[in-house]
C-alpha positions in Angstrom: 7.4 -5.6 12.8 4.2 -6.9 11.3 2.2 -5.0 8.5 -1.4 -5.5 8.7 -3.5 -6.4 5.8 -7.0 -6.0 4.2 -8.9 -8.7 3.1 -10.4 -7.6 -1.0 -13.0 -9.6 -0.6 -14.7 -9.7 3.1 -12.8 -5.8 4.1 -12.1 -7.8 7.3 -7.8 -7.2 8.8 -5.7 -9.1 9.3 -1.7 -10.2 9.4 -1.8 -12.5 6.9 -1.7 -11.8 3.2 -4.1 -14.4 2.8 -7.2 -13.8 4.7 -9.4 -16.3 6.6 -13.0 -16.4 3.6 -9.3 -17.4 1.1 -9.0 -14.2 -0.4 -5.8 -12.4 -1.1 -4.8 -9.5 1.3 -3.4 -6.4 0.2 -2.2 -3.1 2.7 -5.1 -1.0 3.1 -1.9 2.2 3.8 -1.8 4.8 1.0 1.8 5.0 -1.1 3.9 7.4 0.5 4.3 11.3 -0.9 7.3 13.5 -0.2 7.6 16.7 -1.8 11.3 16.6 -2.1 11.4 13.7 -4.2 8.5 15.1 -6.2 10.9 18.0 -7.0 13.4 15.8 -8.0 10.6 15.0 -10.6 9.9 17.5 -12.1 13.4 18.7 -12.9 13.9 15.4 -14.3 10.9 16.0 -16.7 11.6 19.4 -17.9 14.9 18.2 -19.0 
């Protein structure tokens, strides 16, 4: 399964890590967030 990338310079979407304009592409999706993992890290910070 391929992931979608977004160019930093021109803002176009593609399936490759380099854009046709020569700019670098990044993942446009936000980082994953999980309440279960957040509770685990809160316990570790409290100790």
